[in-house]
C-alpha positions as CSV (number, residue, x, y, z in Angstrom):
1,M,129.5,40.3,36.2
2,V,132.1,43.0,36.7
3,T,133.0,43.5,40.4
4,I,135.3,45.9,42.2
5,K,137.9,43.9,44.2
6,R,140.2,46.6,45.5
7,V,140.4,50.4,45.6
8,M,143.1,52.8,46.7
9,L,141.5,56.1,47.8
10,D,142.9,59.5,48.7
11,V,140.8,60.9,51.5
12,L,140.8,64.0,53.7
13,K,139.4,63.4,57.1
14,P,139.1,65.3,60.4
15,H,141.3,64.1,63.3
16,Q,138.3,62.4,64.9
17,P,137.4,59.7,64.4
18,N,140.9,58.5,64.8
19,A,142.5,56.2,62.2
20,L,141.5,53.0,64.0
21,A,137.8,53.9,64.4
22,F,137.7,55.3,60.8
23,S,139.2,52.0,59.5
24,Q,136.8,49.9,61.5
25,A,133.8,51.9,60.2
26,I,134.9,51.4,56.6
27,A,135.5,47.7,57.2
28,G,131.9,47.5,58.7
29,V,130.4,48.6,55.4
30,G,130.7,45.0,54.0
31,D,130.9,41.5,55.3
32,D,134.4,40.7,54.1
33,Y,136.0,44.1,53.7
34,R,139.7,44.4,54.5
35,V,141.0,47.9,55.1
36,C,144.5,49.3,55.2
37,L,144.8,53.0,56.2
38,T,148.0,55.1,56.0
39,V,148.2,58.7,57.2
40,L,150.1,60.6,54.6
41,E,149.9,64.2,56.0
42,M,148.5,65.9,59.1
43,D,147.7,69.5,59.8
44,E,146.0,71.3,62.6
45,K,142.5,70.1,61.8
46,T,142.7,67.3,59.2
47,E,144.6,64.3,58.0
48,T,145.2,63.2,54.4
49,I,145.0,59.4,54.3
50,Q,145.5,56.6,51.8
51,L,142.8,54.1,52.2
52,E,143.0,50.7,50.6
53,V,139.9,48.5,50.7
54,E,139.7,44.9,49.4
55,A,136.8,42.4,49.3
56,S,135.1,39.9,47.0
57,S,132.8,42.7,45.9
58,L,133.1,46.3,47.0
59,D,130.3,48.9,47.0
60,L,132.1,52.1,46.3
61,D,129.0,54.3,46.9
62,A,128.6,52.8,50.4
63,I,132.2,53.3,51.1
64,E,132.0,57.0,50.0
65,A,128.8,57.4,52.1
66,A,130.7,56.1,55.2
67,I,133.6,58.4,54.5
68,T,131.3,61.5,54.3
69,G,129.3,60.3,57.2
70,M,132.4,60.6,59.4
71,G,133.2,64.1,58.1
72,G,135.7,63.0,55.4
73,S,135.8,63.7,51.7
74,L,137.0,61.4,48.9
75,H,139.6,63.4,46.8
76,S,140.4,60.7,44.3
77,I,140.4,57.1,43.3
78,D,144.1,56.4,42.8
79,Q,144.0,52.7,42.0
80,V,141.3,50.2,41.3
81,E,141.1,46.5,40.6
82,V,138.0,45.0,38.9
83,H,137.3,41.5,37.7
84,N,134.8,40.3,35.1
85,E,133.5,37.0,36.4
86,V,131.4,34.7,34.3
87,L,128.4,33.4,36.2
88,D,127.2,29.9,35.6
89,G,123.6,29.5,34.7
């Protein structure tokens, strides 16, 4: 089974929620999600952020839904790591 292990996303978000609350909300999407958020650019109303999310298996659709639910938009997927794991059985 092919699973997404890590993604690096370019995201545009409003100032609120702040970076900590935004990261916590993304981490809450999955049981073992680890999130690293870097603010790259800031203007009067928005922030451009780099969002790195890692887990044993990521649900990219759920991550994107969480981003848009907080008023953000996914600009691009800049890096991705996937694994093809053979399941016994």
